[in-house]
Residue, then its C-alpha position, 0 to 999 in steps of 0.5 A: m551496467t551503464y546508465d542507459t541500461l539502468r534507465h531502460f530497466a527502470d522505465s519498463w520493469g521498474l514501472l511495472a513493479l511499482v504498479m503491481i505494488f500499488v494494486g496489491i496495497v489497494a486490494f489489501a485495503m479493499r479486502p472483505g472485513a477490512g472495514k471493521v478494522y479501519a472503523r476501529i482504527a479511525r476511532l482510536p484518537l477519540d478513545d483515550d481510556k481504551e487500548i488497542 
């Protein structure tokens, strides 16, 4: 493989793969019911005597 071949692959399919990973992470974070989990995690630093 030459540099030009790898660069072409990264410019097209690499970008598409990174966009799909980003969309997947955002969809995972916005799923129904995730708000309760994130609210509990946000309070963890304030709850010294409680464990996860």
